[in-house]
PDBQT receptor file of N, H, CA, C and O in Angstrom, charges set to zero:
ATOM      1  N   UNK A   1     -48.153 -25.677 -12.645  1.00  0.00    +0.000 N 
ATOM      2  CA  UNK A   1     -46.585 -26.266 -12.278  1.00  0.00    +0.000 C 
ATOM      3  C   UNK A   1     -46.027 -25.404 -12.834  1.00  0.00    +0.000 C 
ATOM      4  O   UNK A   1     -46.403 -24.493 -13.573  1.00  0.00    +0.000 OA
ATOM      5  N   UNK A   2     -44.802 -25.814 -12.338  1.00  0.00    +0.000 N 
ATOM      6  H   UNK A   2     -44.496 -26.554 -11.738  1.00  0.00    +0.000 HD
ATOM      7  CA  UNK A   2     -43.614 -24.434 -12.600  1.00  0.00    +0.000 C 
ATOM      8  C   UNK A   2     -42.732 -25.285 -13.449  1.00  0.00    +0.000 C 
ATOM      9  O   UNK A   2     -42.443 -26.475 -13.327  1.00  0.00    +0.000 OA
ATOM     10  N   UNK A   3     -42.369 -24.402 -14.338  1.00  0.00    +0.000 N 
ATOM     11  H   UNK A   3     -42.603 -23.435 -14.437  1.00  0.00    +0.000 HD
ATOM     12  CA  UNK A   3     -41.087 -24.460 -15.180  1.00  0.00    +0.000 C 
ATOM     13  C   UNK A   3     -40.225 -24.652 -14.750  1.00  0.00    +0.000 C 
ATOM     14  O   UNK A   3     -39.715 -23.591 -14.388  1.00  0.00    +0.000 OA
ATOM     15  N   UNK A   4     -39.342 -25.892 -14.404  1.00  0.00    +0.000 N 
ATOM     16  H   UNK A   4     -39.756 -26.754 -14.697  1.00  0.00    +0.000 HD
ATOM     17  CA  UNK A   4     -37.955 -25.849 -13.382  1.00  0.00    +0.000 C 
ATOM     18  C   UNK A   4     -36.844 -27.506 -14.352  1.00  0.00    +0.000 C 
ATOM     19  O   UNK A   4     -37.225 -28.508 -14.957  1.00  0.00    +0.000 OA
ATOM     20  N   UNK A   5     -36.066 -27.196 -14.153  1.00  0.00    +0.000 N 
ATOM     21  H   UNK A   5     -35.756 -26.382 -13.661  1.00  0.00    +0.000 HD
ATOM     22  CA  UNK A   5     -35.227 -28.481 -15.142  1.00  0.00    +0.000 C 
ATOM     23  C   UNK A   5     -36.033 -29.518 -13.787  1.00  0.00    +0.000 C 
ATOM     24  O   UNK A   5     -36.750 -30.419 -14.222  1.00  0.00    +0.000 OA
ATOM     25  N   UNK A   6     -35.960 -29.440 -12.744  1.00  0.00    +0.000 N 
ATOM     26  H   UNK A   6     -35.377 -28.708 -12.391  1.00  0.00    +0.000 HD
ATOM     27  CA  UNK A   6     -36.678 -30.260 -12.095  1.00  0.00    +0.000 C 
ATOM     28  C   UNK A   6     -38.113 -31.566 -11.827  1.00  0.00    +0.000 C 
ATOM     29  O   UNK A   6     -38.296 -32.552 -11.113  1.00  0.00    +0.000 OA
ATOM     30  N   UNK A   7     -39.183 -30.486 -13.327  1.00  0.00    +0.000 N 
ATOM     31  H   UNK A   7     -39.035 -29.685 -13.907  1.00  0.00    +0.000 HD
ATOM     32  CA  UNK A   7     -40.154 -30.369 -13.617  1.00  0.00    +0.000 C 
ATOM     33  C   UNK A   7     -39.949 -30.420 -14.788  1.00  0.00    +0.000 C 
ATOM     34  O   UNK A   7     -40.022 -29.381 -15.445  1.00  0.00    +0.000 OA
ATOM     35  N   UNK A   8     -39.644 -31.599 -15.375  1.00  0.00    +0.000 N 
ATOM     36  H   UNK A   8     -39.586 -32.442 -14.841  1.00  0.00    +0.000 HD
ATOM     37  CA  UNK A   8     -39.192 -32.088 -16.991  1.00  0.00    +0.000 C 
ATOM     38  C   UNK A   8     -40.121 -33.072 -17.201  1.00  0.00    +0.000 C 
ATOM     39  O   UNK A   8     -40.577 -33.234 -18.333  1.00  0.00    +0.000 OA
ATOM     40  N   UNK A   9     -40.473 -33.758 -16.275  1.00  0.00    +0.000 N 
ATOM     41  H   UNK A   9     -40.103 -33.626 -15.356  1.00  0.00    +0.000 HD
ATOM     42  CA  UNK A   9     -41.319 -34.952 -17.302  1.00  0.00    +0.000 C 
ATOM     43  C   UNK A   9     -42.897 -34.318 -17.429  1.00  0.00    +0.000 C 
ATOM     44  O   UNK A   9     -43.385 -34.980 -18.345  1.00  0.00    +0.000 OA
ATOM     45  N   UNK A  10     -43.994 -33.296 -16.926  1.00  0.00    +0.000 N 
ATOM     46  H   UNK A  10     -43.598 -32.758 -16.182  1.00  0.00    +0.000 HD
ATOM     47  CA  UNK A  10     -45.140 -33.027 -17.050  1.00  0.00    +0.000 C 
ATOM     48  C   UNK A  10     -44.955 -32.876 -18.258  1.00  0.00    +0.000 C 
ATOM     49  O   UNK A  10     -43.797 -32.499 -18.436  1.00  0.00    +0.000 OA
ATOM     50  N   UNK A  11     -45.758 -33.023 -19.609  1.00  0.00    +0.000 N 
ATOM     51  H   UNK A  11     -46.699 -33.329 -19.464  1.00  0.00    +0.000 HD
ATOM     52  CA  UNK A  11     -45.826 -32.201 -20.736  1.00  0.00    +0.000 C 
ATOM     53  C   UNK A  11     -47.202 -31.318 -20.749  1.00  0.00    +0.000 C 
ATOM     54  O   UNK A  11     -48.191 -31.481 -21.464  1.00  0.00    +0.000 OA
ATOM     55  N   UNK A  12     -46.967 -30.338 -19.746  1.00  0.00    +0.000 N 
ATOM     56  H   UNK A  12     -46.164 -30.205 -19.165  1.00  0.00    +0.000 HD
ATOM     57  CA  UNK A  12     -48.364 -29.443 -20.152  1.00  0.00    +0.000 C 
ATOM     58  C   UNK A  12     -47.813 -27.933 -19.374  1.00  0.00    +0.000 C 
ATOM     59  O   UNK A  12     -46.993 -27.859 -18.458  1.00  0.00    +0.000 OA
ATOM     60  N   UNK A  13     -48.471 -26.901 -19.988  1.00  0.00    +0.000 N 
ATOM     61  H   UNK A  13     -49.136 -26.961 -20.731  1.00  0.00    +0.000 HD
ATOM     62  CA  UNK A  13     -48.571 -25.552 -20.041  1.00  0.00    +0.000 C 
ATOM     63  C   UNK A  13     -47.767 -25.412 -18.523  1.00  0.00    +0.000 C 
ATOM     64  O   UNK A  13     -48.483 -25.535 -17.530  1.00  0.00    +0.000 OA
ATOM     65  N   UNK A  14     -46.608 -25.212 -18.363  1.00  0.00    +0.000 N 
ATOM     66  H   UNK A  14     -46.026 -25.112 -19.170  1.00  0.00    +0.000 HD
ATOM     67  CA  UNK A  14     -46.237 -24.363 -17.250  1.00  0.00    +0.000 C 
ATOM     68  C   UNK A  14     -46.074 -22.606 -16.704  1.00  0.00    +0.000 C 
ATOM     69  O   UNK A  14     -45.964 -21.865 -17.681  1.00  0.00    +0.000 OA
ATOM     70  N   UNK A  15     -46.054 -22.138 -15.855  1.00  0.00    +0.000 N 
ATOM     71  H   UNK A  15     -46.143 -22.739 -15.061  1.00  0.00    +0.000 HD
ATOM     72  CA  UNK A  15     -45.327 -21.165 -15.169  1.00  0.00    +0.000 C 
ATOM     73  C   UNK A  15     -43.866 -21.061 -15.211  1.00  0.00    +0.000 C 
ATOM     74  O   UNK A  15     -42.998 -21.902 -14.976  1.00  0.00    +0.000 OA
ATOM     75  N   UNK A  16     -43.795 -19.790 -15.577  1.00  0.00    +0.000 N 
ATOM     76  H   UNK A  16     -44.501 -19.107 -15.768  1.00  0.00    +0.000 HD
ATOM     77  CA  UNK A  16     -42.149 -19.532 -15.484  1.00  0.00    +0.000 C 
ATOM     78  C   UNK A  16     -42.368 -18.950 -14.309  1.00  0.00    +0.000 C 
ATOM     79  O   UNK A  16     -43.271 -18.208 -13.921  1.00  0.00    +0.000 OA
ATOM     80  N   UNK A  17     -40.751 -19.694 -13.432  1.00  0.00    +0.000 N 
ATOM     81  H   UNK A  17     -40.017 -20.296 -13.748  1.00  0.00    +0.000 HD
ATOM     82  CA  UNK A  17     -40.300 -19.363 -12.388  1.00  0.00    +0.000 C 
ATOM     83  C   UNK A  17     -40.492 -17.527 -11.538  1.00  0.00    +0.000 C 
ATOM     84  O   UNK A  17     -40.639 -17.109 -10.389  1.00  0.00    +0.000 OA
ATOM     85  N   UNK A  18     -40.342 -16.736 -13.343  1.00  0.00    +0.000 N 
ATOM     86  H   UNK A  18     -40.223 -17.075 -14.276  1.00  0.00    +0.000 HD
ATOM     87  CA  UNK A  18     -39.913 -15.533 -12.807  1.00  0.00    +0.000 C 
ATOM     88  C   UNK A  18     -41.628 -14.999 -12.439  1.00  0.00    +0.000 C 
ATOM     89  O   UNK A  18     -41.869 -14.274 -11.474  1.00  0.00    +0.000 OA
ATOM     90  N   UNK A  19     -42.741 -15.520 -13.421  1.00  0.00    +0.000 N 
ATOM     91  H   UNK A  19     -42.546 -16.109 -14.205  1.00  0.00    +0.000 HD
ATOM     92  CA  UNK A  19     -44.628 -15.573 -12.824  1.00  0.00    +0.000 C 
ATOM     93  C   UNK A  19     -44.571 -16.075 -11.427  1.00  0.00    +0.000 C 
ATOM     94  O   UNK A  19     -45.176 -15.143 -10.897  1.00  0.00    +0.000 OA
ATOM     95  N   UNK A  20     -44.263 -16.916 -10.404  1.00  0.00    +0.000 N 
ATOM     96  H   UNK A  20     -43.772 -17.673 -10.834  1.00  0.00    +0.000 HD
ATOM     97  CA  UNK A  20     -44.045 -17.771  -9.351  1.00  0.00    +0.000 C 
ATOM     98  C   UNK A  20     -43.675 -16.228  -8.321  1.00  0.00    +0.000 C 
ATOM     99  O   UNK A  20     -44.465 -15.541  -7.674  1.00  0.00    +0.000 OA
ATOM    100  N   UNK A  21     -41.686 -16.024  -8.566  1.00  0.00    +0.000 N 
ATOM    101  H   UNK A  21     -41.044 -16.583  -9.092  1.00  0.00    +0.000 HD
ATOM    102  CA  UNK A  21     -41.271 -15.497  -7.609  1.00  0.00    +0.000 C 
ATOM    103  C   UNK A  21     -42.014 -13.876  -7.193  1.00  0.00    +0.000 C 
ATOM    104  O   UNK A  21     -42.159 -13.470  -6.040  1.00  0.00    +0.000 OA
ATOM    105  N   UNK A  22     -42.402 -13.150  -8.413  1.00  0.00    +0.000 N 
ATOM    106  H   UNK A  22     -42.284 -13.480  -9.349  1.00  0.00    +0.000 HD
ATOM    107  CA  UNK A  22     -42.820 -11.846  -8.500  1.00  0.00    +0.000 C 
ATOM    108  C   UNK A  22     -44.555 -12.156  -7.226  1.00  0.00    +0.000 C 
ATOM    109  O   UNK A  22     -44.876 -11.392  -6.316  1.00  0.00    +0.000 OA
ATOM    110  N   UNK A  23     -45.122 -13.131  -7.527  1.00  0.00    +0.000 N 
ATOM    111  H   UNK A  23     -44.861 -13.751  -8.266  1.00  0.00    +0.000 HD
ATOM    112  CA  UNK A  23     -46.267 -13.675  -6.922  1.00  0.00    +0.000 C 
ATOM    113  C   UNK A  23     -45.857 -13.768  -5.378  1.00  0.00    +0.000 C 
ATOM    114  O   UNK A  23     -46.702 -13.868  -4.488  1.00  0.00    +0.000 OA
ATOM    115  N   UNK A  24     -45.073 -13.743  -5.245  1.00  0.00    +0.000 N 
ATOM    116  H   UNK A  24     -44.386 -13.662  -5.968  1.00  0.00    +0.000 HD
ATOM    117  CA  UNK A  24     -44.686 -14.416  -3.882  1.00  0.00    +0.000 C 
ATOM    118  C   UNK A  24     -43.905 -13.639  -2.775  1.00  0.00    +0.000 C 
ATOM    119  O   UNK A  24     -43.913 -13.706  -1.546  1.00  0.00    +0.000 OA
ATOM    120  N   UNK A  25     -42.875 -12.478  -4.153  1.00  0.00    +0.000 N 
ATOM    121  H   UNK A  25     -42.868 -12.424  -5.151  1.00  0.00    +0.000 HD
ATOM    122  CA  UNK A  25     -42.900 -11.168  -3.157  1.00  0.00    +0.000 C 
ATOM    123  C   UNK A  25     -43.761 -10.792  -3.205  1.00  0.00    +0.000 C 
ATOM    124  O   UNK A  25     -44.155 -10.494  -2.078  1.00  0.00    +0.000 OA
ATOM    125  N   UNK A  26     -44.521 -10.547  -4.042  1.00  0.00    +0.000 N 
ATOM    126  H   UNK A  26     -44.202 -10.789  -4.958  1.00  0.00    +0.000 HD
ATOM    127  CA  UNK A  26     -45.580  -9.553  -3.669  1.00  0.00    +0.000 C 
ATOM    128  C   UNK A  26     -46.478  -9.517  -2.456  1.00  0.00    +0.000 C 
ATOM    129  O   UNK A  26     -46.816  -8.541  -1.786  1.00  0.00    +0.000 OA
ATOM    130  N   UNK A  27     -46.904 -11.248  -2.269  1.00  0.00    +0.000 N 
ATOM    131  H   UNK A  27     -46.629 -12.041  -2.813  1.00  0.00    +0.000 HD
ATOM    132  CA  UNK A  27     -47.514 -11.647  -1.262  1.00  0.00    +0.000 C 
ATOM    133  C   UNK A  27     -47.299 -11.220   0.583  1.00  0.00    +0.000 C 
ATOM    134  O   UNK A  27     -48.039 -10.975   1.536  1.00  0.00    +0.000 OA
ATOM    135  N   UNK A  28     -45.350 -11.361   0.229  1.00  0.00    +0.000 N 
ATOM    136  H   UNK A  28     -44.749 -11.561  -0.545  1.00  0.00    +0.000 HD
ATOM    137  CA  UNK A  28     -44.727 -10.649   1.383  1.00  0.00    +0.000 C 
ATOM    138  C   UNK A  28     -45.383 -10.224   2.489  1.00  0.00    +0.000 C 
ATOM    139  O   UNK A  28     -45.672  -9.048   2.268  1.00  0.00    +0.000 OA
ATOM    140  N   UNK A  29     -45.787 -10.554   3.594  1.00  0.00    +0.000 N 
ATOM    141  H   UNK A  29     -45.552 -11.509   3.773  1.00  0.00    +0.000 HD
ATOM    142  CA  UNK A  29     -46.084  -9.120   4.561  1.00  0.00    +0.000 C 
ATOM    143  C   UNK A  29     -47.680  -9.025   4.312  1.00  0.00    +0.000 C 
ATOM    144  O   UNK A  29     -48.526  -8.384   4.935  1.00  0.00    +0.000 OA
ATOM    145  N   UNK A  30     -47.791  -9.759   3.351  1.00  0.00    +0.000 N 
ATOM    146  H   UNK A  30     -47.104 -10.280   2.844  1.00  0.00    +0.000 HD
ATOM    147  CA  UNK A  30     -49.677  -9.704   3.738  1.00  0.00    +0.000 C 
ATOM    148  C   UNK A  30     -50.557 -10.501   4.092  1.00  0.00    +0.000 C 
ATOM    149  O   UNK A  30     -51.736 -10.494   3.740  1.00  0.00    +0.000 OA
ATOM    150  N   UNK A  31     -49.905 -11.402   4.975  1.00  0.00    +0.000 N 
ATOM    151  H   UNK A  31     -48.947 -11.407   5.261  1.00  0.00    +0.000 HD
ATOM    152  CA  UNK A  31     -50.448 -12.172   5.985  1.00  0.00    +0.000 C 
ATOM    153  C   UNK A  31     -51.163 -13.641   5.225  1.00  0.00    +0.000 C 
ATOM    154  O   UNK A  31     -51.691 -14.533   5.889  1.00  0.00    +0.000 OA
ATOM    155  N   UNK A  32     -51.067 -13.651   4.007  1.00  0.00    +0.000 N 
ATOM    156  H   UNK A  32     -50.639 -12.926   3.467  1.00  0.00    +0.000 HD
ATOM    157  CA  UNK A  32     -51.481 -14.752   3.095  1.00  0.00    +0.000 C 
ATOM    158  C   UNK A  32     -50.677 -16.318   3.501  1.00  0.00    +0.000 C 
ATOM    159  O   UNK A  32     -49.505 -16.403   3.870  1.00  0.00    +0.000 OA
ATOM    160  N   UNK A  33     -51.579 -17.422   3.335  1.00  0.00    +0.000 N 
ATOM    161  H   UNK A  33     -52.530 -17.353   3.035  1.00  0.00    +0.000 HD
ATOM    162  CA  UNK A  33     -50.964 -18.424   3.985  1.00  0.00    +0.000 C 
ATOM    163  C   UNK A  33     -50.563 -18.683   2.808  1.00  0.00    +0.000 C 
ATOM    164  O   UNK A  33     -49.338 -18.770   2.728  1.00  0.00    +0.000 OA
ATOM    165  N   UNK A  34     -51.383 -18.911   1.435  1.00  0.00    +0.000 N 
ATOM    166  H   UNK A  34     -52.379 -18.840   1.500  1.00  0.00    +0.000 HD
ATOM    167  CA  UNK A  34     -51.042 -19.739   0.534  1.00  0.00    +0.000 C 
ATOM    168  C   UNK A  34     -51.439 -18.588  -0.311  1.00  0.00    +0.000 C 
ATOM    169  O   UNK A  34     -52.200 -17.782   0.224  1.00  0.00    +0.000 OA
ATOM    170  N   UNK A  35     -51.043 -18.344  -1.611  1.00  0.00    +0.000 N 
ATOM    171  H   UNK A  35     -50.425 -18.998  -2.046  1.00  0.00    +0.000 HD
ATOM    172  CA  UNK A  35     -50.762 -17.528  -2.893  1.00  0.00    +0.000 C 
ATOM    173  C   UNK A  35     -50.781 -18.922  -3.751  1.00  0.00    +0.000 C 
ATOM    174  O   UNK A  35     -50.102 -19.937  -3.596  1.00  0.00    +0.000 OA
ATOM    175  N   UNK A  36     -52.338 -18.453  -5.218  1.00  0.00    +0.000 N 
ATOM    176  H   UNK A  36     -52.889 -17.629  -5.344  1.00  0.00    +0.000 HD
ATOM    177  CA  UNK A  36     -52.178 -19.377  -6.508  1.00  0.00    +0.000 C 
ATOM    178  C   UNK A  36     -51.963 -18.634  -8.177  1.00  0.00    +0.000 C 
ATOM    179  O   UNK A  36     -52.736 -18.760  -9.127  1.00  0.00    +0.000 OA
ATOM    180  N   UNK A  37     -51.045 -18.082  -8.147  1.00  0.00    +0.000 N 
ATOM    181  H   UNK A  37     -50.417 -17.979  -7.375  1.00  0.00    +0.000 HD
ATOM    182  CA  UNK A  37     -50.722 -17.484  -9.041  1.00  0.00    +0.000 C 
ATOM    183  C   UNK A  37     -51.346 -18.098 -10.849  1.00  0.00    +0.000 C 
ATOM    184  O   UNK A  37     -52.095 -19.043 -11.095  1.00  0.00    +0.000 OA
ATOM    185  N   UNK A  38     -50.956 -17.532 -11.414  1.00  0.00    +0.000 N 
ATOM    186  H   UNK A  38     -50.347 -16.764 -11.214  1.00  0.00    +0.000 HD
ATOM    187  CA  UNK A  38     -51.530 -17.615 -13.368  1.00  0.00    +0.000 C 
ATOM    188  C   UNK A  38     -53.065 -18.019 -12.316  1.00  0.00    +0.000 C 
ATOM    189  O   UNK A  38     -53.709 -17.656 -11.332  1.00  0.00    +0.000 OA
ATOM    190  N   UNK A  39     -52.974 -19.297 -13.706  1.00  0.00    +0.000 N 
ATOM    191  H   UNK A  39     -52.450 -19.592 -14.505  1.00  0.00    +0.000 HD
ATOM    192  CA  UNK A  39     -54.129 -20.280 -13.607  1.00  0.00    +0.000 C 
ATOM    193  C   UNK A  39     -54.849 -20.786 -12.435  1.00  0.00    +0.000 C 
ATOM    194  O   UNK A  39     -56.061 -20.914 -12.260  1.00  0.00    +0.000 OA
ATOM    195  N   UNK A  40     -53.594 -21.118 -11.463  1.00  0.00    +0.000 N 
ATOM    196  H   UNK A  40     -52.609 -21.015 -11.605  1.00  0.00    +0.000 HD
ATOM    197  CA  UNK A  40     -53.620 -21.562 -10.350  1.00  0.00    +0.000 C 
ATOM    198  C   UNK A  40     -55.054 -21.869  -8.979  1.00  0.00    +0.000 C 
ATOM    199  O   UNK A  40     -55.520 -22.791  -8.309  1.00  0.00    +0.000 OA
ATOM    200  N   UNK A  41     -55.279 -20.108  -9.257  1.00  0.00    +0.000 N 
ATOM    201  H   UNK A  41     -54.900 -19.359  -9.802  1.00  0.00    +0.000 HD
ATOM    202  CA  UNK A  41     -56.505 -19.475  -8.059  1.00  0.00    +0.000 C 
ATOM    203  C   UNK A  41     -58.096 -20.465  -9.371  1.00  0.00    +0.000 C 
ATOM    204  O   UNK A  41     -58.921 -21.175  -8.794  1.00  0.00    +0.000 OA
ATOM    205  N   UNK A  42     -58.164 -20.338 -10.512  1.00  0.00    +0.000 N 
ATOM    206  H   UNK A  42     -57.495 -19.762 -10.980  1.00  0.00    +0.000 HD
ATOM    207  CA  UNK A  42     -58.959 -20.512 -11.701  1.00  0.00    +0.000 C 
ATOM    208  C   UNK A  42     -59.076 -22.656 -10.912  1.00  0.00    +0.000 C 
ATOM    209  O   UNK A  42     -60.035 -23.075 -10.263  1.00  0.00    +0.000 OA
ATOM    210  N   UNK A  43     -58.329 -23.157 -11.136  1.00  0.00    +0.000 N 
ATOM    211  H   UNK A  43     -57.550 -22.817 -11.663  1.00  0.00    +0.000 HD
ATOM    212  CA  UNK A  43     -58.024 -24.807 -10.858  1.00  0.00    +0.000 C 
ATOM    213  C   UNK A  43     -58.651 -24.648  -9.282  1.00  0.00    +0.000 C 
ATOM    214  O   UNK A  43     -59.661 -25.304  -9.029  1.00  0.00    +0.000 OA
ATOM    215  N   UNK A  44     -58.120 -23.866  -8.320  1.00  0.00    +0.000 N 
ATOM    216  H   UNK A  44     -57.300 -23.333  -8.526  1.00  0.00    +0.000 HD
ATOM    217  CA  UNK A  44     -58.077 -24.224  -6.892  1.00  0.00    +0.000 C 
ATOM    218  C   UNK A  44     -60.447 -24.533  -7.222  1.00  0.00    +0.000 C 
ATOM    219  O   UNK A  44     -61.217 -25.454  -7.492  1.00  0.00    +0.000 OA
ATOM    220  N   UNK A  45     -60.494 -23.178  -6.959  1.00  0.00    +0.000 N 
ATOM    221  H   UNK A  45     -59.868 -22.429  -6.740  1.00  0.00    +0.000 HD
ATOM    222  CA  UNK A  45     -61.980 -23.348  -7.064  1.00  0.00    +0.000 C 
ATOM    223  C   UNK A  45     -62.602 -24.262  -7.725  1.00  0.00    +0.000 C 
ATOM    224  O   UNK A  45     -63.357 -25.045  -7.149  1.00  0.00    +0.000 OA
ATOM    225  N   UNK A  46     -62.287 -24.323  -9.619  1.00  0.00    +0.000 N 
ATOM    226  H   UNK A  46     -61.674 -23.686 -10.087  1.00  0.00    +0.000 HD
ATOM    227  CA  UNK A  46     -62.822 -25.563 -10.015  1.00  0.00    +0.000 C 
ATOM    228  C   UNK A  46     -62.314 -26.893  -8.862  1.00  0.00    +0.000 C 
ATOM    229  O   UNK A  46     -63.250 -27.650  -8.603  1.00  0.00    +0.000 OA
ATOM    230  N   UNK A  47     -61.327 -27.153  -8.349  1.00  0.00    +0.000 N 
ATOM    231  H   UNK A  47     -60.567 -26.538  -8.559  1.00  0.00    +0.000 HD
ATOM    232  CA  UNK A  47     -61.414 -28.294  -7.576  1.00  0.00    +0.000 C 
ATOM    233  C   UNK A  47     -62.169 -28.073  -6.749  1.00  0.00    +0.000 C 
ATOM    234  O   UNK A  47     -62.328 -29.146  -6.168  1.00  0.00    +0.000 OA
ATOM    235  N   UNK A  48     -63.111 -26.910  -6.038  1.00  0.00    +0.000 N 
ATOM    236  H   UNK A  48     -62.981 -26.038  -6.510  1.00  0.00    +0.000 HD
ATOM    237  CA  UNK A  48     -63.959 -26.865  -4.751  1.00  0.00    +0.000 C 
ATOM    238  C   UNK A  48     -64.796 -27.527  -5.568  1.00  0.00    +0.000 C 
ATOM    239  O   UNK A  48     -65.017 -28.699  -5.261  1.00  0.00    +0.000 OA
ATOM    240  N   UNK A  49     -65.261 -27.145  -6.415  1.00  0.00    +0.000 N 
ATOM    241  H   UNK A  49     -65.082 -26.194  -6.665  1.00  0.00    +0.000 HD
ATOM    242  CA  UNK A  49     -66.582 -26.862  -6.800  1.00  0.00    +0.000 C 
ATOM    243  C   UNK A  49     -66.577 -28.783  -8.034  1.00  0.00    +0.000 C 
ATOM    244  O   UNK A  49     -67.642 -29.357  -7.809  1.00  0.00    +0.000 OA
ATOM    245  N   UNK A  50     -65.942 -29.369  -8.762  1.00  0.00    +0.000 N 
ATOM    246  H   UNK A  50     -65.077 -28.902  -8.945  1.00  0.00    +0.000 HD
ATOM    247  CA  UNK A  50     -65.807 -29.970  -9.602  1.00  0.00    +0.000 C 
ATOM    248  C   UNK A  50     -64.522 -31.124  -9.578  1.00  0.00    +0.000 C 
ATOM    249  O   UNK A  50     -64.014 -31.538 -10.621  1.00  0.00    +0.000 OA
ATOM    250  N   UNK A  51     -64.058 -31.600  -8.114  1.00  0.00    +0.000 N 
ATOM    251  H   UNK A  51     -64.470 -31.264  -7.267  1.00  0.00    +0.000 HD
ATOM    252  CA  UNK A  51     -62.913 -32.506  -8.432  1.00  0.00    +0.000 C 
ATOM    253  C   UNK A  51     -62.918 -33.389  -9.696  1.00  0.00    +0.000 C 
ATOM    254  O   UNK A  51     -62.204 -33.230 -10.686  1.00  0.00    +0.000 OA
ATOM    255  N   UNK A  52     -63.460 -33.949  -9.578  1.00  0.00    +0.000 N 
ATOM    256  H   UNK A  52     -64.039 -34.078  -8.773  1.00  0.00    +0.000 HD
ATOM    257  CA  UNK A  52     -63.230 -35.019 -10.815  1.00  0.00    +0.000 C 
ATOM    258  C   UNK A  52     -63.140 -34.433 -11.797  1.00  0.00    +0.000 C 
ATOM    259  O   UNK A  52     -62.294 -35.065 -12.429  1.00  0.00    +0.000 OA
ATOM    260  N   UNK A  53     -63.594 -33.238 -12.653  1.00  0.00    +0.000 N 
ATOM    261  H   UNK A  53     -64.282 -32.724 -12.139  1.00  0.00    +0.000 HD
ATOM    262  CA  UNK A  53     -63.281 -32.412 -13.152  1.00  0.00    +0.000 C 
ATOM    263  C   UNK A  53     -62.015 -31.553 -13.821  1.00  0.00    +0.000 C 
ATOM    264  O   UNK A  53     -61.757 -31.271 -14.991  1.00  0.00    +0.000 OA
ATOM    265  N   UNK A  54     -61.236 -31.219 -12.367  1.00  0.00    +0.000 N 
ATOM    266  H   UNK A  54     -61.446 -31.449 -11.417  1.00  0.00    +0.000 HD
ATOM    267  CA  UNK A  54     -60.106 -30.742 -11.919  1.00  0.00    +0.000 C 
ATOM    268  C   UNK A  54     -59.344 -31.664 -12.184  1.00  0.00    +0.000 C 
ATOM    269  O   UNK A  54     -58.571 -31.401 -13.106  1.00  0.00    +0.000 OA
ATOM    270  N   UNK A  55     -59.195 -33.184 -11.506  1.00  0.00    +0.000 N 
ATOM    271  H   UNK A  55     -59.823 -33.397 -10.758  1.00  0.00    +0.000 HD
ATOM    272  CA  UNK A  55     -58.635 -34.238 -11.870  1.00  0.00    +0.000 C 
ATOM    273  C   UNK A  55     -58.320 -34.874 -13.148  1.00  0.00    +0.000 C 
ATOM    274  O   UNK A  55     -57.152 -35.142 -13.433  1.00  0.00    +0.000 OA
ATOM    275  N   UNK A  56     -59.164 -35.097 -13.831  1.00  0.00    +0.000 N 
ATOM    276  H   UNK A  56     -60.113 -34.880 -13.600  1.00  0.00    +0.000 HD
ATOM    277  CA  UNK A  56     -59.101 -35.295 -14.921  1.00  0.00    +0.000 C 
ATOM    278  C   UNK A  56     -58.020 -34.325 -15.940  1.00  0.00    +0.000 C 
ATOM    279  O   UNK A  56     -57.197 -34.684 -16.783  1.00  0.00    +0.000 OA
ATOM    280  N   UNK A  57     -58.470 -32.791 -15.396  1.00  0.00    +0.000 N 
ATOM    281  H   UNK A  57     -59.138 -32.500 -14.711  1.00  0.00    +0.000 HD
ATOM    282  CA  UNK A  57     -57.064 -32.060 -16.289  1.00  0.00    +0.000 C 
ATOM    283  C   UNK A  57     -55.848 -31.729 -15.567  1.00  0.00    +0.000 C 
ATOM    284  O   UNK A  57     -54.902 -31.258 -16.199  1.00  0.00    +0.000 OA
ATOM    285  N   UNK A  58     -55.771 -31.912 -14.379  1.00  0.00    +0.000 N 
ATOM    286  H   UNK A  58     -56.539 -32.294 -13.866  1.00  0.00    +0.000 HD
ATOM    287  CA  UNK A  58     -54.501 -33.099 -13.779  1.00  0.00    +0.000 C 
ATOM    288  C   UNK A  58     -53.686 -33.667 -13.633  1.00  0.00    +0.000 C 
ATOM    289  O   UNK A  58     -52.599 -33.592 -13.061  1.00  0.00    +0.000 OA
ATOM    290  N   UNK A  59     -54.610 -34.786 -14.596  1.00  0.00    +0.000 N 
ATOM    291  H   UNK A  59     -55.493 -34.847 -15.061  1.00  0.00    +0.000 HD
ATOM    292  CA  UNK A  59     -54.198 -36.236 -14.782  1.00  0.00    +0.000 C 
ATOM    293  C   UNK A  59     -55.026 -36.754 -15.998  1.00  0.00    +0.000 C 
ATOM    294  O   UNK A  59     -56.162 -37.191 -15.809  1.00  0.00    +0.000 OA
ATOM    295  N   UNK A  60     -54.506 -36.714 -17.169  1.00  0.00    +0.000 N 
ATOM    296  H   UNK A  60     -53.584 -36.360 -17.323  1.00  0.00    +0.000 HD
ATOM    297  CA  UNK A  60     -55.915 -37.220 -18.049  1.00  0.00    +0.000 C 
ATOM    298  C   UNK A  60     -56.279 -38.327 -18.092  1.00  0.00    +0.000 C 
ATOM    299  O   UNK A  60     -57.364 -38.639 -18.582  1.00  0.00    +0.000 OA
ATOM    300  N   UNK A  61     -55.159 -39.455 -17.412  1.00  0.00    +0.000 N 
ATOM    301  H   UNK A  61     -54.277 -39.201 -17.015  1.00  0.00    +0.000 HD
ATOM    302  CA  UNK A  61     -55.368 -40.621 -17.407  1.00  0.00    +0.000 C 
ATOM    303  C   UNK A  61     -56.078 -41.474 -16.175  1.00  0.00    +0.000 C 
ATOM    304  O   UNK A  61     -56.185 -42.701 -16.196  1.00  0.00    +0.000 OA
ATOM    305  N   UNK A  62     -56.484 -40.738 -15.242  1.00  0.00    +0.000 N 
ATOM    306  H   UNK A  62     -56.397 -39.742 -15.224  1.00  0.00    +0.000 HD
ATOM    307  CA  UNK A  62     -57.084 -40.654 -14.059  1.00  0.00    +0.000 C 
ATOM    308  C   UNK A  62     -58.608 -41.239 -14.144  1.00  0.00    +0.000 C 
ATOM    309  O   UNK A  62     -59.492 -40.540 -14.638  1.00  0.00    +0.000 OA
ATOM    310  N   UNK A  63     -58.888 -42.584 -13.629  1.00  0.00    +0.000 N 
ATOM    311  H   UNK A  63     -58.169 -43.152 -13.228  1.00  0.00    +0.000 HD
ATOM    312  CA  UNK A  63     -59.934 -42.757 -13.556  1.00  0.00    +0.000 C 
ATOM    313  C   UNK A  63     -61.141 -42.604 -12.442  1.00  0.00    +0.000 C 
ATOM    314  O   UNK A  63     -61.100 -42.694 -11.215  1.00  0.00    +0.000 OA
ATOM    315  N   UNK A  64     -62.159 -42.358 -13.287  1.00  0.00    +0.000 N 
ATOM    316  H   UNK A  64     -62.192 -42.285 -14.284  1.00  0.00    +0.000 HD
ATOM    317  CA  UNK A  64     -63.246 -41.678 -12.193  1.00  0.00    +0.000 C 
ATOM    318  C   UNK A  64     -63.839 -42.451 -10.798  1.00  0.00    +0.000 C 
ATOM    319  O   UNK A  64     -64.633 -41.867 -10.060  1.00  0.00    +0.000 OA
TER     320      UNK A  64
């Protein structure tokens, strides 16, 4: 999640827009189709290996 005026509802740790912006600029011209700055990379692999755990992290009220 990125800390922007649009994202005021979620009460979780958010990345600063500058961090995301730097990652996007660094990825330009590399041919990558996606970037995963900050903890997004770890969450990506967690979701691939343990989807239920990742869901609970992203949505603590989710049911199994």
